[in-house]
Structures are given as structure tokens and as C-alpha cells.
N, C-alpha and C positions, 0 to 999 in steps of 0.2 A: 425807243426804237434804236437810237444810235448806240446805246449801251448794249443792247442785245446783239447788234451786228459786230461791235468790238469784241464782245465776249465770244461769239462764234468764231471770229477770225483768230483770236488768241488760241482757242481750242484747236482749230484747224492747223495753225502754225506749230503748236506744240506736238500735235499728233504727227504732222509731217516730219518734224525733226526726229521724233522717236522712231518712226517707221524707217526713215533714212538711216539712222544709226544702226538699227537692227539689220537692215539689208547689207550695210557695210560690214558689220560683224560676221554675218553668215558668209559673205564673199571672202573675207579674210580667213576665217576658219577653214573654208573649203580649200583655198590656196595653200594654207599651211599644211593641211592634211595631205594634199597632193605632193607637196615638196618633201614632207617627212617620209612618205611611202617611197618616193624616188630615191631619197638618200639611203633609206634602209635597204632597198634593192641593190644599190651600188655597193654599200658596205658588205652585204651578203655575198655578192659576186666576187669582191676582192678577197674576202675571207675564204671562199670556196677555192679560188685560185691558189691562195697561200697553202691550203691544206692538201691540195691535189698531189697525189703521189705518195703521201704518207700512209702508214698502216693505221688501223683504228686506235691502238694504244698511243701512238705518237700524236695523233689528232687530239685525243683527250688530254694528253700532257700539255700540248700547245695551248689549247683552249683554257685549261686550268690556270696556266701561267698568265694568260691574257685577261681572263674575265672573272675569276673567282672572287676578286675583291672589288668588282665593279657592280654598283647597285642601280645605275640609271639605264641599263640596257639588259635585256634578258637574252641569253644565248642557249639554244637547245640544238643538239646534234642528234639527228634521227637517221637510222639505217633505212635502206630502201624497203625493208619489210615492216617498217613502222616502229621498230624497237628504239626507245630513247636510250642513247649511250652517254650523253652528257647534258647537263643543265646547270647553269651557274646559280640558280635560285631554288632548286627543288631536288629532292632525293630521287634519282632515276630508278631506284629499285622499287619505289612505290607508285611509279607512273604507269598508266595504262598504255597499251600499244596505240600508236598514233596513225596507223595505216588508213583507218576509215575517215580521217579528217579531210575535209575538202582540199586544203592547201597541200597536203601530202600526196593525195591522188593526182592533183594537178602537177606537182613537181615530178612525180614518177612518170607521168605521161608526157609532159611538155618541157621538163627541165627546170621549171620554177613554178611556184604557186603561192597564193596568199588568201587569207580570209581574216575577218575581224570577229572577235568574241571575247567574253570575259573568261579569264583563266580560273580553273578550279583549284590550282595549286598555289597561286599567289593572290593576294587581295590588294 
């Protein structure tokens, strides 16, 4: 009887530790995601302010100098009609119009937008 109780307590203890670790991991991942989204929004706002006032060709030249050799972040410049005019990881001539994407519709309407999905042009 005593062995059965000890075995049950061990299983409960191990289960509790595993569940606690999983809850901590979920909380950490959630906080990390929130921070990354906030950082990305800040960087995007800074970049938009830096590009403000330049013509389209100058914007593309600036982005090319800044991001063409960067592989840990993807930068795509989209006109208000959804036409992709710059992307540091894909050929813009083969990219479809982005106007129907939720984040683009939000950006046109509210000044900024976001959504999460898997990219069809990079893997």
C-alpha cells in the first residue's frame, strides 16, 4: 500500500513539474512574441520616418543599401495600390499584388497593419 502511494506521489510530482514547465514556456513564448511585434512596429515606424519625403527610386536605393545583404530580417516596400516595389529576399517582378492582404488593407485604412502567415516566396 505504501509503495502504491509513493508511486502515485512520484507520478503526481513529475506531472506537476512537467505541466509547470510547459506553462512557463507558453508564458515566455507569448511575452517574447509580444516584445518582437512591438520592436518590429518601432523599427517600421523609424524606417517610415527616414524614408518620408523621398521619391520612390530614392526609397528603393536607400533600402537596397541598408537591407540587401541582411538575411535575418525581411523588408518589403509596398505602394498604396498593393504593388511591391522592393523586397530584400524576393524578386519583386514575380510577386503578386499585395492589396488584398489583411495587413495592407489595415495599413491603407488606419496607417499601419499586421498579420501572420507563412510566406509563399521564402521558406
